[in-house]
LUMLUMMAR-775670 format. One line per 4 residues: number of its first residue (from 1); their letters; for each residue x, y negated, z of N, C-alpha, C, O. Coordinates in steps of 0.02 Angstrom, whole numbers. Example, Ala and Ser with C-alpha at 12.3 -4.5 7.8 and 13.67 -1.06 7.14 Angstrom:
2
1 = AS = 660:284:390:615:225:390:660:165:390:712:166:423 ~ 642:112:354:684:53:357:645:-2:394:670:-57:402
***
This chain:
208
1 = MRRR = 5661:478:43:5662:423:-6:5708:368:20:5702:347:78 ~ 5754:345:-22:5800:291:-1:5763:225:0:5731:205:-49 ~ 5770:190:56:5738:125:62:5791:72:70:5842:84:102 ~ 5780:13:42:5829:-41:44:5804:-100:84:5828:-156:76
5 = IFTR = 5757:-87:129:5730:-140:172:5780:-152:228:5800:-105:261 ~ 5801:-214:239:5850:-230:290:5814:-250:354:5782:-302:356 ~ 5818:-209:406:5792:-227:471:5841:-272:508:5897:-282:484 ~ 5821:-298:565:5865:-341:604:5928:-304:623:5983:-333:621
9 = RSLL = 5922:-241:643:5982:-204:664:6030:-194:607:6090:-205:614 ~ 6004:-173:548:6049:-162:492:6079:-227:467:6137:-228:445 ~ 6041:-281:470:6068:-346:450:6126:-367:495:6177:-391:471 ~ 6119:-357:561:6171:-377:606:6234:-337:596:6289:-365:598
13 = LLAG = 6227:-272:584:6286:-231:572:6317:-245:504:6378:-249:498 ~ 6275:-251:454:6301:-263:387:6328:-334:379:6365:-347:331 ~ 6310:-379:424:6340:-446:422:6415:-441:427:6451:-484:401 ~ 6439:-390:461:6511:-380:467:6542:-344:408:6602:-332:407
17 = LAMS = 6501:-325:359:6526:-288:302:6510:-323:237:6552:-324:192 ~ 6451:-350:230:6431:-381:168:6446:-456:170:6425:-491:216 ~ 6483:-479:121:6496:-550:116:6434:-584:88:6410:-565:35 ~ 6409:-635:121:6349:-670:99:6361:-705:32:6418:-723:16
21 = SAAL = 6309:-713:-6:6314:-746:-71:6287:-818:-67:6267:-845:-118 ~ 6287:-848:-9:6260:-915:-2:6298:-964:-46:6359:-971:-39 ~ 6263:-997:-91:6296:-1039:-140:6325:-1102:-109:6371:-1132:-138 ~ 6299:-1123:-51:6322:-1186:-22:6381:-1177:24:6404:-1227:53
25 = APAR = 6407:-1117:32:6464:-1107:77:6525:-1142:48:6538:-1137:-11 ~ 6563:-1179:91:6621:-1214:66:6677:-1167:46:6685:-1113:76 ~ 6715:-1186:-4:6773:-1147:-24:6827:-1151:30:6833:-1201:66 ~ 6867:-1099:35:6921:-1097:84:6986:-1117:49:7003:-1090:-3
29 = AEAT = 7023:-1165:78:7084:-1190:47:7141:-1141:60:7144:-1109:112 ~ 7185:-1137:11:7244:-1094:19:7289:-1122:73:7299:-1183:77 ~ 7316:-1078:114:7358:-1100:170:7425:-1125:144:7450:-1102:93 ~ 7454:-1172:181:7523:-1193:169:7569:-1147:208:7565:-1145:270
33 = LTPA = 7611:-1111:174:7652:-1059:205:7726:-1076:201:7750:-1102:150 ~ 7761:-1061:254:7833:-1069:255:7865:-1007:223:7832:-956:216 ~ 7929:-1010:205:7963:-950:181:7959:-892:231:7952:-834:211 ~ 7964:-908:296:7959:-856:347:7889:-824:346:7882:-763:352
37 = DRGW = 7837:-867:339:7769:-841:335:7761:-794:276:7732:-740:282 ~ 7788:-813:219:7782:-772:159:7819:-705:168:7797:-654:142 ~ 7874:-708:205:7909:-646:220:7867:-598:261:7864:-538:246 ~ 7834:-625:312:7790:-583:353:7731:-556:313:7713:-498:320
41 = IGRI = 7702:-598:270:7645:-576:230:7667:-521:182:7629:-474:170 ~ 7727:-526:155:7753:-472:113:7760:-407:152:7746:-354:125 ~ 7782:-412:215:7788:-352:257:7719:-324:275:7709:-263:278 ~ 7671:-368:287:7602:-345:300:7575:-309:239:7545:-255:246
45 = QETL = 7585:-336:180:7562:-304:119:7593:-235:112:7559:-186:95 ~ 7657:-230:124:7692:-166:120:7664:-117:171:7654:-58:156 ~ 7651:-141:232:7624:-97:285:7555:-71:266:7541:-12:275 ~ 7512:-115:240:7445:-93:220:7448:-41:165:7409:6:164
49 = NQIT = 7495:-50:118:7500:-3:63:7530:64:83:7523:113:47 ~ 7563:65:141:7590:128:166:7536:171:198:7547:231:209 ~ 7480:142:214:7424:179:244:7387:217:189:7357:186:145 ~ 7390:282:192:7350:322:145:7289:351:181:7233:348:155
53 = TLRA = 7300:379:240:7244:404:280:7257:385:353:7314:377:374 ~ 7203:379:391:7209:370:464:7143:388:497:7090:389:466 ~ 7149:401:562:7091:410:606:7103:367:667:7159:363:691 ~ 7051:335:693:7058:293:752:6991:287:787:6938:297:757
57 = RFEQ = 6994:270:851:6935:248:887:6922:175:869:6970:138:856 ~ 6859:154:868:6844:84:855:6793:59:905:6751:96:931 ~ 6797:-6:917:6744:-43:952:6722:-99:906:6763:-138:882 ~ 6657:-103:895:6629:-155:852:6586:-202:893:6544:-180:932
61 = IAPD = 6597:-267:883:6555:-318:915:6518:-354:859:6547:-388:818 ~ 6452:-346:859:6409:-374:807:6398:-448:820:6414:-473:873 ~ 6370:-484:770:6358:-556:779:6315:-573:839:6320:-629:865 ~ 6271:-527:861:6229:-541:919:6261:-520:984:6230:-523:1037
65 = GQRT = 6325:-498:981:6360:-478:1041:6354:-404:1059:6385:-381:1106 ~ 6314:-367:1021:6304:-296:1035:6369:-258:1022:6401:-267:970 ~ 6388:-216:1070:6449:-176:1063:6432:-103:1047:6387:-74:1078 ~ 6467:-76:998:6460:-5:982:6530:24:974:6577:-13:959
69 = TGVV = 6536:89:983:6601:123:978:6592:185:935:6537:206:920 ~ 6649:213:915:6646:273:875:6715:291:847:6766:269:873 ~ 6715:331:795:6776:353:762:6774:330:689:6723:337:655 ~ 6830:303:665:6836:282:596:6889:324:561:6942:337:589
73 = WLSR = 6874:345:501:6922:378:457:6931:335:395:6884:305:370 ~ 6993:331:371:7008:294:310:7048:339:264:7093:375:286 ~ 7032:336:200:7070:373:149:7073:329:87:7023:322:51 ~ 7131:300:75:7138:256:16:7158:298:-44:7194:347:-39
77 = PGRM = 7132:277:-103:7089:218:-113:7015:234:-105:6990:287:-123 ~ 6980:184:-77:6908:180:-85:6864:215:-35:6803:212:-43 ~ 6891:249:18:6847:288:61:6858:271:135:6914:264:158 ~ 6802:263:170:6804:249:242:6740:276:273:6687:276:241
81 = RFAY = 6744:298:336:6685:323:372:6686:296:443:6735:303:479 ~ 6631:264:463:6620:243:532:6566:288:562:6507:282:544 ~ 6586:332:606:6539:376:641:6529:348:711:6575:350:753 ~ 6470:322:725:6456:289:789:6441:340:843:6409:391:830
85 = DKPS = 6466:327:903:6454:372:959:6380:377:975:6343:328:969 ~ 6359:437:994:6290:446:1017:6281:409:1083:6328:405:1122 ~ 6222:382:1097:6159:396:1063:6146:352:1002:6090:352:976 ~ 6196:315:978:6184:274:918:6164:318:860:6194:371:849
89 = PLLL = 6113:298:822:6091:337:764:6125:316:699:6103:335:645 ~ 6180:277:704:6208:244:645:6266:283:615:6304:316:650 ~ 6273:277:549:6329:305:511:6340:259:452:6293:237:419 ~ 6404:245:438:6421:203:381:6478:237:343:6529:256:372
93 = VAND = 6469:245:277:6518:278:235:6531:236:173:6483:213:141 ~ 6595:226:157:6615:194:94:6644:247:48:6689:283:68 ~ 6617:250:-13:6641:299:-62:6607:282:-129:6554:250:-130 ~ 6637:305:-183:6606:297:-249:6587:225:-264:6536:212:-297
97 = GKVV = 6627:178:-241:6616:108:-258:6560:74:-220:6538:20:-240 ~ 6536:105:-166:6482:74:-128:6490:90:-54:6526:136:-35 ~ 6455:52:-13:6451:63:59:6379:81:74:6333:45:57 ~ 6370:138:108:6303:162:124:6296:165:200:6337:194:235
101 = FRDE = 6243:133:224:6229:128:296:6166:169:311:6114:158:280 ~ 6171:215:358:6115:259:376:6096:249:448:6138:252:493 ~ 6031:236:460:6002:232:527:5952:288:533:5896:284:507 ~ 5971:341:569:5928:399:577:5865:383:617:5811:410:603
105 = QLDQ = 5871:338:666:5813:322:708:5758:290:667:5699:304:677 ~ 5777:247:621:5729:212:579:5715:250:513:5673:229:473 ~ 5751:306:503:5747:343:440:5756:296:381:5715:293:335 ~ 5813:260:384:5825:207:335:5896:211:309:5943:219:348
109 = TTEI = 5904:205:243:5969:206:210:5976:143:168:5931:125:130 ~ 6033:108:175:6044:46:139:6112:50:106:6159:77:136 ~ 6119:23:46:6184:24:13:6199:-44:-19:6155:-80:-40 ~ 6264:-59:-21:6289:-120:-53:6352:-103:-92:6388:-57:-72
113 = PIDR = 6367:-138:-146:6429:-125:-183:6490:-141:-140:6491:-189:-102 ~ 6541:-99:-145:6600:-109:-103:6636:-173:-120:6670:-202:-77 ~ 6630:-197:-182:6664:-260:-199:6628:-321:-172:6650:-378:-183 ~ 6572:-310:-136:6539:-364:-101:6554:-361:-26:6522:-396:13
117 = TPLG = 6603:-322:-7:6620:-315:63:6695:-325:72:6733:-316:25 ~ 6716:-344:133:6788:-349:146:6822:-281:146:6883:-277:141 ~ 6784:-226:152:6814:-160:148:6851:-151:82:6901:-115:79 ~ 6825:-183:30:6859:-178:-34:6930:-204:-32:6973:-180:-69
121 = LLLG = 6942:-254:11:7010:-281:17:7057:-233:52:7117:-235:40 ~ 7030:-191:96:7072:-144:134:7079:-76:100:7125:-38:116 ~ 7035:-61:53:7032:6:25:7057:12:-46:7051:65:-76 ~ 7085:-41:-73:7108:-39:-142:7165:9:-152:7201:26:-105
125 = AHIV = 7173:32:-215:7228:78:-231:7295:45:-218:7343:78:-197 ~ 7300:-20:-230:7361:-58:-214:7340:-126:-189:7310:-166:-226 ~ 7355:-140:-127:7335:-202:-95:7386:-256:-112:7445:-247:-100 ~ 7362:-312:-139:7404:-368:-157:7375:-430:-124:7317:-448:-137
129 = LSGD = 7414:-463:-82:7390:-521:-45:7406:-586:-82:7432:-634:-53 ~ 7390:-586:-146:7398:-645:-189:7356:-631:-252:7327:-578:-259 ~ 7354:-680:-296:7316:-670:-358:7242:-667:-344:7210:-719:-333 ~ 7213:-607:-345:7141:-599:-333:7123:-611:-260:7064:-618:-243
133 = VTVT = 7173:-614:-216:7163:-628:-145:7200:-692:-128:7258:-700:-146 ~ 7167:-737:-92:7199:-799:-70:7208:-798:6:7161:-784:43 ~ 7268:-813:28:7281:-819:100:7260:-889:123:7285:-939:98 ~ 7213:-891:170:7188:-956:194:7215:-975:263:7205:-1031:286
137 = GFSH = 7249:-928:295:7278:-944:361:7327:-890:382:7319:-831:367 ~ 7379:-912:419:7427:-865:446:7458:-895:509:7475:-954:511 ~ 7464:-852:561:7499:-874:621:7536:-815:651:7519:-757:638 ~ 7587:-830:689:7630:-778:719:7651:-803:788:7695:-846:794
141 = ENGL = 7619:-776:839:7632:-798:908:7630:-738:955:7587:-695:949 ~ 7677:-737:1002:7677:-689:1057:7669:-617:1033:7632:-577:1063 ~ 7703:-601:979:7703:-532:954:7640:-513:916:7631:-454:900 ~ 7597:-561:900:7535:-548:863:7534:-589:800:7547:-649:801
145 = LRLS = 7517:-558:744:7510:-592:681:7437:-595:662:7400:-546:670 ~ 7416:-652:636:7346:-664:616:7345:-687:544:7377:-737:527 ~ 7309:-651:501:7308:-666:430:7236:-671:406:7196:-625:416 ~ 7218:-728:375:7151:-739:349:7153:-738:273:7196:-770:243
149 = VVRT = 7107:-702:242:7105:-698:169:7034:-703:143:6986:-688:179 ~ 7028:-725:80:6964:-725:45:6976:-699:-25:7033:-694:-48 ~ 6922:-681:-59:6928:-664:-130:6936:-730:-168:6896:-776:-160 ~ 6987:-733:-211:7003:-795:-246:6945:-819:-290:6931:-879:-293
153 = ATPG = 6911:-773:-323:6857:-792:-369:6794:-815:-333:6755:-854:-361 ~ 6784:-791:-271:6722:-807:-234:6739:-824:-162:6718:-789:-116 ~ 6776:-878:-151:6800:-892:-83:6744:-910:-34:6753:-903:26 ~ 6687:-934:-59:6633:-953:-15:6594:-895:13:6549:-906:55
157 = EGTL = 6609:-834:-8:6568:-777:12:6587:-750:81:6547:-715:112 ~ 6646:-765:106:6664:-740:172:6739:-734:180:6777:-736:132 ~ 6759:-728:243:6830:-724:260:6844:-660:300:6805:-641:343 ~ 6899:-628:284:6923:-571:323:6985:-593:361:7034:-615:331
161 = IMFF = 6983:-587:427:7039:-605:470:7067:-541:500:7032:-504:535 ~ 7131:-527:486:7163:-466:511:7215:-483:563:7249:-534:559 ~ 7220:-440:614:7268:-449:668:7316:-390:669:7295:-332:664 ~ 7380:-405:676:7432:-354:675:7478:-361:735:7496:-416:754
165 = DEKP = 7496:-304:765:7551:-304:813:7616:-314:774:7623:-289:718 ~ 7663:-351:805:7727:-363:771:7773:-303:774:7804:-285:723 ~ 7778:-271:833:7827:-217:842:7792:-156:872:7771:-158:930 ~ 7784:-102:833:7794:-100:761:7737:-134:725:7682:-140:752
169 = LALR = 7750:-157:665:7699:-193:626:7642:-145:610:7652:-96:575 ~ 7582:-161:635:7525:-116:626:7460:-155:633:7454:-200:674 ~ 7411:-136:591:7345:-166:594:7309:-143:657:7306:-83:671 ~ 7282:-191:696:7248:-175:758:7175:-194:759:7135:-162:793
173 = SWIV = 7156:-245:723:7086:-266:723:7073:-313:665:7119:-338:633 ~ 7009:-324:652:6990:-375:602:6924:-407:622:6885:-379:660 ~ 6914:-467:596:6852:-503:604:6827:-522:535:6865:-547:494 ~ 6763:-511:523:6731:-535:462:6688:-595:479:6646:-592:524
177 = VDAQ = 6700:-650:444:6660:-711:452:6621:-721:388:6651:-732:335 ~ 6554:-718:391:6516:-726:330:6504:-800:316:6527:-843:353 ~ 6469:-814:262:6460:-883:239:6421:-926:289:6426:-987:287 ~ 6383:-894:333:6346:-931:384:6385:-937:449:6360:-964:498
181 = GRQT = 6447:-912:450:6488:-917:510:6478:-861:560:6506:-863:614 ~ 6437:-811:544:6426:-754:589:6488:-710:588:6517:-696:536 ~ 6508:-687:647:6569:-648:654:6556:-578:680:6517:-569:727 ~ 6588:-530:650:6588:-461:673:6660:-439:681:6700:-444:635
185 = QVSL = 6676:-413:740:6744:-392:755:6748:-316:762:6704:-285:792 ~ 6800:-287:733:6815:-216:740:6885:-209:767:6933:-232:736 ~ 6892:-176:825:6957:-164:856:6973:-90:853:6929:-49:864 ~ 7036:-73:839:7057:-4:833:7100:17:893:7137:-24:921
189 = SQIV = 7095:81:911:7138:110:962:7149:183:945:7115:211:903 ~ 7197:214:979:7212:285:967:7221:299:892:7193:347:866 ~ 7260:257:859:7268:262:787:7315:320:770:7370:326:797 ~ 7292:363:725:7333:420:702:7338:416:626:7289:431:592
193 = PGVA = 7396:396:599:7402:393:526:7418:462:497:7440:508:533 ~ 7406:469:432:7426:529:397:7385:591:413:7408:647:402 ~ 7323:582:437:7282:640:455:7249:669:393:7242:635:341 ~ 7228:732:398:7189:762:344:7119:730:343:7088:719:395
197 = TPDA = 7096:716:283:7029:685:275:6990:724:222:6990:706:164 ~ 6957:778:243:6919:818:196:6866:776:159:6839:729:186 ~ 6853:795:97:6804:759:57:6736:755:92:6699:706:83 ~ 6719:806:131:6653:808:164:6643:749:211:6587:728:224
201 = LFAL = 6698:722:238:6692:664:283:6660:605:248:6627:564:279 ~ 6670:600:182:6649:541:145:6589:554:101:6575:516:54 ~ 6553:608:115:6490:620:80:6442:564:99:6432:549:158 ~ 6412:532:50:6369:475:64:6305:498:97:6272:544:73
205 = PHAE = 6285:465:153:6223:484:186:6163:466:145:6165:421:103 ~ 6108:502:156:6047:489:119:5988:508:163:5995:542:213 ~ 5931:484:143:5869:499:181:5854:574:175:5865:605:123 ~ 5830:602:231:5812:673:231:5748:685:192:5724:741:186
***
């Protein structure tokens, strides 16, 4: 039976995925960008749209400082899988318009709509860093680019901060900051683009 009770562990992990709906969160102001900044953002947008599939190792740091590792697969549009290394009992899959989190140890399955998560910003059929997305910050220093974005319609729900290597331009990590200021960081390594991603990878987990 699928249960939607959020334990402390699932809350801490999902804090990095679900944007809070706190009504009192302040709106994020649009960044003031130079022509050079806009040029880089255009290149970042192009780079993100060139990603169709990838596999990578990840390290996740939860809001409480807990570190977990595993393998992530991405298949745009709309699909992602975080398989956590054992002995972790955790699995997270995005597909069919939702994100499903499974904790085998607790025999618990939780789901949230993908449009309530920053994953929706990374998994769209065509990523556009304007219009429905507002850029709230950009910096370019020492070969590293940092880009902060929010959903234009609901800026108080959370911020996605992405980090890119300059040469070659590539996504390396992201931080999700929810409306309460809690941060979850995901760093990528051993990135392999263009891999085969069988449909079975993205089968949504469910209670046994």
